[in-house]
matplotlib code that plots the C-alpha trace (Angstrom):
import matplotlib.pyplot as plt

x = [-25.2, -24.1, -24.7, -21.2, -20.6, -23.4, -20.7, -17.8, -18.7, -20.4, -17.2, -14.8, -17.1, -17.3, -13.4, -12.6, -15.2, -12.9, -9.8, -11.7, -12.6, -8.9, -7.9, -10.3, -9.2, -5.9, -6.4, -8.2, -5.5, -2.8, -4.4, -4.9, -1.5, -0.1, -2.7, -0.6, 2.8, 1.7, 0.6, 4.3, 6.7, 4.9, 5.2, 9.5, 9.0, 7.2, 10.0, 12.7, 11.4, 11.7, 15.4, 16.7, 15.3, 16.6, 19.6, 19.5, 18.5, 21.7, 24.0, 22.6, 23.4, 26.3, 27.8, 25.9, 28.3, 31.3]
y = [-37.2, -39.5, -38.3, -38.7, -36.6, -34.1, -34.1, -33.3, -30.6, -29.1, -29.4, -27.7, -25.2, -24.1, -24.3, -22.0, -19.3, -18.9, -18.6, -16.1, -14.2, -14.4, -13.1, -10.8, -9.6, -9.2, -7.6, -4.9, -4.8, -4.6, -1.3, 0.6, -0.6, 1.0, 4.3, 4.8, 3.9, 6.5, 9.3, 9.1, 9.4, 12.6, 14.3, 12.8, 14.0, 17.7, 17.8, 16.5, 19.8, 22.7, 21.4, 21.5, 24.8, 25.4, 24.6, 26.7, 29.4, 30.0, 28.6, 31.9, 33.9, 32.5, 33.6, 37.1, 37.6, 36.1]
z = [-7.7, -5.4, -1.5, -0.4, -4.4, -2.5, 1.3, -0.8, -2.9, -0.1, 1.6, -1.7, -1.8, 2.0, 2.0, -1.5, 0.2, 3.5, 0.7, -1.0, 1.9, 3.8, 0.5, 0.3, 3.6, 2.8, -0.1, 1.5, 4.5, 2.0, -0.2, 3.2, 3.3, -0.6, 0.8, 4.3, 2.3, -0.9, 1.8, 3.6, 0.4, -0.6, 2.9, 2.4, -1.4, -0.2, 2.8, 0.2, -1.8, 0.2, 2.0, -1.6, -2.5, 1.3, -0.4, -3.6, -2.0, 0.9, -1.9, -3.7, -1.0, -0.5, -3.8, -3.9, -0.4, -1.4]

ax = plt.figure().add_subplot(projection="3d")
ax.plot(x, y, z, "-o")
ax.set_aspect("equal")
plt.show()
C-alpha cells in the first residue's frame, strides 16, 4: 500500500474510534436515564397503589356507615 492509502486508513480509523466513543458515551448516559426513569415510575406506581387502597378502604367504611 502507498503512504497515502495508509494515511487515509489511519484517518478513517481515528474517525471511527471517535464515533464509537461518542456513541458508547451516549449509551451509558441513556442507560443511566433509563434507570432513573424506572425508579420514578416505581415510586409513582407505589403512590397509586397506596391511594387506591385508601380509597377502597374509605369507600368500604362509607358503605358500612350508610
